[in-house]
C-alpha positions as CSV (number, residue, x, y, z in Angstrom):
1,M,-14.0,8.9,4.5
2,E,-15.4,5.5,3.8
3,L,-13.8,3.2,1.2
4,P,-16.4,2.3,-1.5
5,Q,-17.2,-1.4,-1.9
6,D,-15.7,-1.6,-5.4
7,L,-12.4,-0.3,-4.1
8,L,-12.5,-2.6,-1.1
9,D,-13.0,-5.5,-3.5
10,L,-9.9,-4.4,-5.5
11,L,-7.8,-4.0,-2.3
12,R,-8.6,-7.6,-1.3
13,R,-7.4,-9.0,-4.7
14,P,-3.9,-9.2,-6.2
15,S,-4.4,-5.7,-7.7
16,T,-1.7,-3.5,-9.2
17,C,-0.9,-0.7,-6.9
18,Y,1.4,2.4,-7.0
19,L,2.2,4.5,-3.9
20,A,3.3,8.1,-4.4
21,T,5.3,9.8,-1.6
22,T,7.2,13.0,-1.4
23,M,11.0,13.3,-1.3
24,P,12.7,15.8,1.0
25,D,13.2,18.2,-1.9
26,G,9.4,18.1,-2.7
27,S,9.7,15.9,-5.8
28,P,7.5,12.8,-6.2
29,Q,8.6,9.3,-5.5
30,L,6.6,6.4,-6.9
31,T,6.7,2.7,-6.0
32,Q,4.8,-0.3,-7.3
33,T,3.7,-2.3,-4.3
34,W,1.2,-4.9,-3.0
35,V,-1.9,-3.5,-1.3
36,D,-4.5,-4.5,1.3
37,T,-7.1,-3.0,3.5
38,D,-8.4,-3.4,7.0
39,G,-11.9,-2.3,5.8
40,E,-11.3,1.4,6.7
41,R,-7.8,2.2,5.6
42,V,-5.4,1.3,2.7
43,L,-2.5,-0.9,3.9
44,I,0.9,-1.2,2.4
45,N,3.6,-3.6,3.7
46,S,7.2,-2.4,3.4
47,V,10.6,-2.6,5.2
48,Q,11.7,-0.3,7.9
49,G,14.3,2.2,6.5
50,F,13.1,1.9,2.9
51,L,12.8,5.2,1.0
52,K,9.0,5.2,0.9
53,V,8.9,4.5,4.7
54,R,11.3,7.3,5.4
55,N,9.3,9.6,3.2
56,V,6.0,9.0,4.9
57,E,7.6,9.3,8.3
58,R,8.7,12.8,7.3
59,D,5.6,13.8,5.2
60,P,2.5,11.6,5.7
61,R,0.7,12.9,2.6
62,V,0.4,10.1,0.0
63,A,-1.5,9.0,-3.1
64,V,-2.3,5.4,-4.1
65,A,-3.5,4.2,-7.5
66,V,-5.1,0.7,-7.5
67,A,-5.9,-0.9,-10.9
68,D,-8.2,-3.8,-11.6
69,P,-6.0,-6.8,-12.6
70,D,-8.7,-7.9,-15.1
71,N,-9.2,-4.4,-16.6
72,P,-6.3,-2.0,-16.0
73,A,-8.3,0.9,-17.4
74,R,-10.5,0.5,-14.3
75,Y,-8.8,2.0,-11.3
76,F,-9.2,4.1,-8.1
77,Q,-7.0,6.8,-6.8
78,V,-6.9,7.5,-3.1
79,R,-5.2,10.6,-1.7
80,G,-4.7,10.6,2.1
81,R,-2.4,10.6,5.1
82,V,-0.4,7.9,6.7
83,V,-1.9,7.5,10.2
84,D,0.3,4.6,11.4
85,V,3.5,2.8,10.6
86,T,3.8,-0.3,12.8
87,T,5.8,-3.5,13.0
88,E,3.0,-5.3,14.8
89,G,1.8,-8.1,12.6
90,A,3.8,-7.0,9.6
91,A,5.7,-10.3,9.1
92,D,2.4,-12.2,9.1
93,H,0.9,-9.6,6.9
94,I,3.6,-10.0,4.2
95,E,3.0,-13.8,4.2
96,K,-0.7,-13.2,3.7
97,L,0.0,-10.8,0.8
98,S,2.5,-13.3,-0.7
99,Q,-0.2,-16.0,-0.7
100,R,-2.6,-13.5,-2.4
101,Y,-0.1,-12.3,-5.1
102,F,2.1,-15.3,-5.6
103,G,0.2,-18.3,-4.1
104,T,3.4,-19.2,-2.1
105,P,5.1,-18.2,1.1
106,Y,7.0,-14.9,0.9
107,P,10.5,-15.4,-0.5
108,W,12.1,-12.8,1.9
109,Y,14.3,-11.3,-0.8
110,G,16.3,-9.1,1.6
111,G,16.6,-11.8,4.2
112,R,14.5,-12.6,7.3
113,D,16.4,-10.0,9.4
114,Q,14.5,-7.2,7.6
115,V,12.0,-5.4,9.9
116,R,8.6,-5.4,8.1
117,V,6.2,-2.5,8.7
118,I,2.5,-1.9,7.8
119,I,1.7,1.6,6.5
120,A,-1.9,2.5,7.2
121,I,-3.4,5.2,5.0
122,E,-6.5,7.1,5.9
123,P,-8.3,8.2,2.8
124,E,-9.2,11.9,2.3
125,K,-10.2,11.9,-1.4
126,I,-11.2,9.0,-3.6
127,S,-11.8,9.0,-7.3
128,G,-11.9,6.4,-10.0
129,M,-12.2,5.6,-13.7
130,G,-14.0,2.7,-15.4
């Protein structure tokens, strides 16, 4: 499924994003996170071993809500599947996102020994409001 241009524009800005994953018992887990795109998929940067990463490795079904920072009532919801979790380029990617969201280098809250990963989500259903 192709990402619409309006959503691509939001994914390339410092937009508010929530990622929903599923816990082992089937209950939902929600995380606010930074977001990006490669033009075809939604990209989330995280840390190897974090709860959301463990959840998507077990169950790749996810939902993402991305809100317009200038008009939070305007948002997109993407339901899809994680098709890749990779460390390749993830440290550089978090630096790029930090520049977008903070305007500064990434502060490496958990220390530079953390292993960053990029979670790639292939969209299956897209809806929006506003």
